[in-house]
C-alpha positions as protocol buffer text, in pm:
chain_id: "A"
residue {
  index: 1
  type: MET
  ca { x: 0 y: 0 z: 0 }
}
residue {
  index: 2
  type: GLY
  ca { x: 139 y: 339 z: -96 }
}
residue {
  index: 3
  type: LEU
  ca { x: 184 y: 623 z: 149 }
}
residue {
  index: 4
  type: LEU
  ca { x: -77 y: 851 z: -8 }
}
residue {
  index: 5
  type: LYS
  ca { x: -339 y: 575 z: -20 }
}
residue {
  index: 6
  type: LEU
  ca { x: -259 y: 486 z: 340 }
}
residue {
  index: 7
  type: LEU
  ca { x: -290 y: 848 z: 448 }
}
residue {
  index: 8
  type: PHE
  ca { x: -575 y: 983 z: 239 }
}
residue {
  index: 9
  type: GLY
  ca { x: -777 y: 672 z: 156 }
}
residue {
  index: 10
  type: LYS
  ca { x: -1015 y: 709 z: 450 }
}
residue {
  index: 11
  type: LYS
  ca { x: -1210 y: 1025 z: 523 }
}
residue {
  index: 12
  type: GLU
  ca { x: -1269 y: 967 z: 894 }
}
residue {
  index: 13
  type: ASN
  ca { x: -909 y: 1045 z: 992 }
}
residue {
  index: 14
  type: THR
  ca { x: -815 y: 1386 z: 1128 }
}
residue {
  index: 15
  type: LEU
  ca { x: -502 y: 1561 z: 1004 }
}
residue {
  index: 16
  type: ASN
  ca { x: -344 y: 1481 z: 1339 }
}
residue {
  index: 17
  type: ASP
  ca { x: -423 y: 1109 z: 1286 }
}
residue {
  index: 18
  type: LEU
  ca { x: -281 y: 1129 z: 936 }
}
residue {
  index: 19
  type: ASP
  ca { x: 33 y: 1302 z: 1057 }
}
residue {
  index: 20
  type: LYS
  ca { x: 93 y: 1023 z: 1310 }
}
residue {
  index: 21
  type: LYS
  ca { x: 35 y: 757 z: 1041 }
}
residue {
  index: 22
  type: ASN
  ca { x: 274 y: 943 z: 812 }
}
residue {
  index: 23
  type: ASP
  ca { x: 543 y: 942 z: 1082 }
}
residue {
  index: 24
  type: GLU
  ca { x: 485 y: 570 z: 1149 }
}
residue {
  index: 25
  type: PHE
  ca { x: 509 y: 482 z: 780 }
}
residue {
  index: 26
  type: ILE
  ca { x: 833 y: 675 z: 738 }
}
residue {
  index: 27
  type: ALA
  ca { x: 976 y: 522 z: 1058 }
}
residue {
  index: 28
  type: LYS
  ca { x: 902 y: 172 z: 921 }
}
residue {
  index: 29
  type: ASN
  ca { x: 1037 y: 268 z: 576 }
}
residue {
  index: 30
  type: PRO
  ca { x: 1321 y: 508 z: 654 }
}
residue {
  index: 31
  type: VAL
  ca { x: 1488 y: 501 z: 314 }
}
residue {
  index: 32
  type: ALA
  ca { x: 1307 y: 658 z: 22 }
}
residue {
  index: 33
  type: LYS
  ca { x: 1309 y: 447 z: -295 }
}
residue {
  index: 34
  type: ASP
  ca { x: 1416 y: 735 z: -517 }
}
residue {
  index: 35
  type: ASP
  ca { x: 1397 y: 1112 z: -559 }
}
residue {
  index: 36
  type: GLU
  ca { x: 1028 y: 1101 z: -649 }
}
residue {
  index: 37
  type: ASN
  ca { x: 946 y: 901 z: -337 }
}
residue {
  index: 38
  type: GLU
  ca { x: 1147 y: 1142 z: -122 }
}
residue {
  index: 39
  type: MET
  ca { x: 964 y: 1443 z: -266 }
}
residue {
  index: 40
  type: MET
  ca { x: 628 y: 1270 z: -219 }
}
residue {
  index: 41
  type: ARG
  ca { x: 712 y: 1191 z: 144 }
}
residue {
  index: 42
  type: ASN
  ca { x: 804 y: 1553 z: 204 }
}
residue {
  index: 43
  type: ALA
  ca { x: 488 y: 1680 z: 32 }
}
residue {
  index: 44
  type: SER
  ca { x: 264 y: 1445 z: 230 }
}
residue {
  index: 45
  type: LYS
  ca { x: 436 y: 1540 z: 558 }
}
residue {
  index: 46
  type: LEU
  ca { x: 376 y: 1906 z: 478 }
}
residue {
  index: 47
  type: MET
  ca { x: 10 y: 1827 z: 407 }
}
residue {
  index: 48
  type: THR
  ca { x: -52 y: 1625 z: 723 }
}
residue {
  index: 49
  type: SER
  ca { x: 124 y: 1883 z: 938 }
}
residue {
  index: 50
  type: GLY
  ca { x: -105 y: 2157 z: 806 }
}
residue {
  index: 51
  type: LYS
  ca { x: 145 y: 2335 z: 580 }
}
residue {
  index: 52
  type: PHE
  ca { x: -94 y: 2335 z: 287 }
}
residue {
  index: 53
  type: GLN
  ca { x: 65 y: 2608 z: 71 }
}
residue {
  index: 54
  type: GLU
  ca { x: 404 y: 2437 z: 89 }
}
residue {
  index: 55
  type: SER
  ca { x: 249 y: 2097 z: 23 }
}
residue {
  index: 56
  type: LEU
  ca { x: 53 y: 2234 z: -273 }
}
residue {
  index: 57
  type: ALA
  ca { x: 370 y: 2372 z: -432 }
}
residue {
  index: 58
  type: LEU
  ca { x: 559 y: 2046 z: -389 }
}
residue {
  index: 59
  type: PHE
  ca { x: 272 y: 1832 z: -524 }
}
residue {
  index: 60
  type: LYS
  ca { x: 249 y: 2065 z: -827 }
}
residue {
  index: 61
  type: THR
  ca { x: 620 y: 2013 z: -885 }
}
residue {
  index: 62
  type: LEU
  ca { x: 574 y: 1636 z: -855 }
}
residue {
  index: 63
  type: SER
  ca { x: 289 y: 1639 z: -1109 }
}
residue {
  index: 64
  type: GLU
  ca { x: 505 y: 1827 z: -1358 }
}
residue {
  index: 65
  type: LYS
  ca { x: 825 y: 1633 z: -1297 }
}
residue {
  index: 66
  type: TYR
  ca { x: 665 y: 1287 z: -1289 }
}
residue {
  index: 67
  type: PRO
  ca { x: 386 y: 1282 z: -1550 }
}
residue {
  index: 68
  type: ASN
  ca { x: 332 y: 906 z: -1508 }
}
residue {
  index: 69
  type: ASN
  ca { x: 182 y: 983 z: -1165 }
}
residue {
  index: 70
  type: LYS
  ca { x: 23 y: 1315 z: -1260 }
}
residue {
  index: 71
  type: GLY
  ca { x: -329 y: 1204 z: -1162 }
}
residue {
  index: 72
  type: LEU
  ca { x: -216 y: 1100 z: -816 }
}
residue {
  index: 73
  type: TYR
  ca { x: -29 y: 1422 z: -749 }
}
residue {
  index: 74
  type: GLU
  ca { x: -301 y: 1644 z: -891 }
}
residue {
  index: 75
  type: SER
  ca { x: -548 y: 1485 z: -651 }
}
residue {
  index: 76
  type: GLN
  ca { x: -320 y: 1596 z: -369 }
}
residue {
  index: 77
  type: VAL
  ca { x: -298 y: 1948 z: -512 }
}
residue {
  index: 78
  type: GLY
  ca { x: -677 y: 1942 z: -500 }
}
residue {
  index: 79
  type: ALA
  ca { x: -668 y: 1826 z: -139 }
}
residue {
  index: 80
  type: ALA
  ca { x: -434 y: 2110 z: -44 }
}
residue {
  index: 81
  type: TYR
  ca { x: -667 y: 2358 z: -212 }
}
residue {
  index: 82
  type: TYR
  ca { x: -959 y: 2199 z: -28 }
}
residue {
  index: 83
  type: PHE
  ca { x: -787 y: 2246 z: 309 }
}
residue {
  index: 84
  type: LEU
  ca { x: -712 y: 2607 z: 213 }
}
residue {
  index: 85
  type: GLY
  ca { x: -1083 y: 2664 z: 143 }
}
residue {
  index: 86
  type: ALA
  ca { x: -1022 y: 2720 z: -229 }
}
residue {
  index: 87
  type: TYR
  ca { x: -1296 y: 2478 z: -330 }
}
residue {
  index: 88
  type: GLU
  ca { x: -1322 y: 2582 z: -695 }
}
residue {
  index: 89
  type: ASN
  ca { x: -948 y: 2523 z: -743 }
}
residue {
  index: 90
  type: ALA
  ca { x: -979 y: 2191 z: -559 }
}
residue {
  index: 91
  type: VAL
  ca { x: -1254 y: 2075 z: -796 }
}
residue {
  index: 92
  type: ASP
  ca { x: -1051 y: 2181 z: -1100 }
}
residue {
  index: 93
  type: TYR
  ca { x: -756 y: 1971 z: -983 }
}
residue {
  index: 94
  type: TYR
  ca { x: -975 y: 1675 z: -892 }
}
residue {
  index: 95
  type: ILE
  ca { x: -1121 y: 1681 z: -1244 }
}
residue {
  index: 96
  type: SER
  ca { x: -774 y: 1704 z: -1395 }
}
residue {
  index: 97
  type: SER
  ca { x: -663 y: 1419 z: -1170 }
}
residue {
  index: 98
  type: MET
  ca { x: -937 y: 1196 z: -1315 }
}
residue {
  index: 99
  type: LYS
  ca { x: -834 y: 1289 z: -1669 }
}
residue {
  index: 100
  type: ASN
  ca { x: -478 y: 1191 z: -1582 }
}
residue {
  index: 101
  type: GLY
  ca { x: -547 y: 854 z: -1424 }
}
residue {
  index: 102
  type: GLY
  ca { x: -664 y: 951 z: -1075 }
}
residue {
  index: 103
  type: ASP
  ca { x: -905 y: 722 z: -896 }
}
residue {
  index: 104
  type: LYS
  ca { x: -1255 y: 805 z: -1021 }
}
residue {
  index: 105
  type: SER
  ca { x: -1433 y: 681 z: -708 }
}
residue {
  index: 106
  type: MET
  ca { x: -1210 y: 890 z: -484 }
}
residue {
  index: 107
  type: MET
  ca { x: -1263 y: 1194 z: -706 }
}
residue {
  index: 108
  type: ASP
  ca { x: -1640 y: 1138 z: -681 }
}
residue {
  index: 109
  type: ASP
  ca { x: -1602 y: 1171 z: -303 }
}
residue {
  index: 110
  type: ASN
  ca { x: -1357 y: 1461 z: -321 }
}
residue {
  index: 111
  type: ILE
  ca { x: -1550 y: 1667 z: -575 }
}
residue {
  index: 112
  type: TRP
  ca { x: -1868 y: 1619 z: -375 }
}
residue {
  index: 113
  type: GLU
  ca { x: -1696 y: 1718 z: -51 }
}
residue {
  index: 114
  type: ALA
  ca { x: -1562 y: 2038 z: -209 }
}
residue {
  index: 115
  type: ALA
  ca { x: -1895 y: 2117 z: -379 }
}
residue {
  index: 116
  type: GLU
  ca { x: -2088 y: 2074 z: -58 }
}
residue {
  index: 117
  type: ALA
  ca { x: -1842 y: 2284 z: 142 }
}
residue {
  index: 118
  type: TYR
  ca { x: -1856 y: 2559 z: -122 }
}
residue {
  index: 119
  type: SER
  ca { x: -2237 y: 2562 z: -109 }
}
residue {
  index: 120
  type: LYS
  ca { x: -2223 y: 2633 z: 264 }
}
residue {
  index: 121
  type: LEU
  ca { x: -1982 y: 2927 z: 250 }
}
residue {
  index: 122
  type: ASP
  ca { x: -2102 y: 3236 z: 436 }
}
residue {
  index: 123
  type: SER
  ca { x: -1923 y: 3458 z: 186 }
}
residue {
  index: 124
  type: HIS
  ca { x: -2183 y: 3407 z: -89 }
}
residue {
  index: 125
  type: THR
  ca { x: -2363 y: 3728 z: -168 }
}
residue {
  index: 126
  type: ASN
  ca { x: -2735 y: 3773 z: -132 }
}
residue {
  index: 127
  type: ASP
  ca { x: -2763 y: 3962 z: -460 }
}
residue {
  index: 128
  type: GLY
  ca { x: -2720 y: 3648 z: -669 }
}
residue {
  index: 129
  type: SER
  ca { x: -2380 y: 3745 z: -810 }
}
residue {
  index: 130
  type: VAL
  ca { x: -2228 y: 3425 z: -673 }
}
residue {
  index: 131
  type: ASN
  ca { x: -2405 y: 3094 z: -721 }
}
residue {
  index: 132
  type: PRO
  ca { x: -2343 y: 2884 z: -407 }
}
residue {
  index: 133
  type: LYS
  ca { x: -2475 y: 2576 z: -590 }
}
residue {
  index: 134
  type: LYS
  ca { x: -2248 y: 2599 z: -894 }
}
residue {
  index: 135
  type: LEU
  ca { x: -2006 y: 2331 z: -777 }
}
residue {
  index: 136
  type: ILE
  ca { x: -2299 y: 2102 z: -696 }
}
residue {
  index: 137
  type: GLU
  ca { x: -2419 y: 2157 z: -1052 }
}
residue {
  index: 138
  type: LYS
  ca { x: -2068 y: 2079 z: -1176 }
}
residue {
  index: 139
  type: TYR
  ca { x: -2062 y: 1763 z: -965 }
}
residue {
  index: 140
  type: LEU
  ca { x: -2382 y: 1643 z: -1135 }
}
residue {
  index: 141
  type: GLU
  ca { x: -2239 y: 1723 z: -1479 }
}
residue {
  index: 142
  type: ILE
  ca { x: -1940 y: 1500 z: -1404 }
}
residue {
  index: 143
  type: PHE
  ca { x: -2119 y: 1233 z: -1200 }
}
residue {
  index: 144
  type: PRO
  ca { x: -2487 y: 1231 z: -1304 }
}
residue {
  index: 145
  type: ASN
  ca { x: -2521 y: 892 z: -1133 }
}
residue {
  index: 146
  type: GLY
  ca { x: -2249 y: 946 z: -874 }
}
residue {
  index: 147
  type: SER
  ca { x: -2248 y: 842 z: -512 }
}
residue {
  index: 148
  type: TYR
  ca { x: -2394 y: 1178 z: -410 }
}
residue {
  index: 149
  type: SER
  ca { x: -2621 y: 1250 z: -706 }
}
residue {
  index: 150
  type: LYS
  ca { x: -2945 y: 1208 z: -508 }
}
residue {
  index: 151
  type: LYS
  ca { x: -2820 y: 1442 z: -237 }
}
residue {
  index: 152
  type: ALA
  ca { x: -2698 y: 1691 z: -498 }
}
residue {
  index: 153
  type: LYS
  ca { x: -3033 y: 1687 z: -678 }
}
residue {
  index: 154
  type: SER
  ca { x: -3221 y: 1743 z: -354 }
}
residue {
  index: 155
  type: ILE
  ca { x: -3002 y: 2044 z: -271 }
}
residue {
  index: 156
  type: LEU
  ca { x: -3060 y: 2192 z: -617 }
}
residue {
  index: 157
  type: GLU
  ca { x: -3435 y: 2147 z: -584 }
}
residue {
  index: 158
  type: LYS
  ca { x: -3447 y: 2371 z: -274 }
}
């Protein structure tokens, strides 16, 4: 099992839990396999320790430098954006991740999570200039029969 799947495969973990798991994994596997693995370890440690901007930059570098794993790294760029509250950017990277081989089921979950969080933002204006449901609409465009399509449709009907 890879480090990123171990860390980010389950939603019920807190960042603190993930940080501890990250430390345990690295303690059990102290030598990185190669430069890519070392960069990925550093990026995931930054993510789990709450240094999202730094993690985002390193995962972007990984996605450019190692195109064979672009989908994986773009999903983590999306996660960093999610934690920063930049939900539209997160969704864009999750979509790109899918196009580049990222796990479709995980992106279903991630895009929904970002869309739902965006719809609840207090910063939406009352004058209609910002559509708080636009990412939910985008979710349904991408996953018309997705895991959260019923919930998405019920939100849009309100």
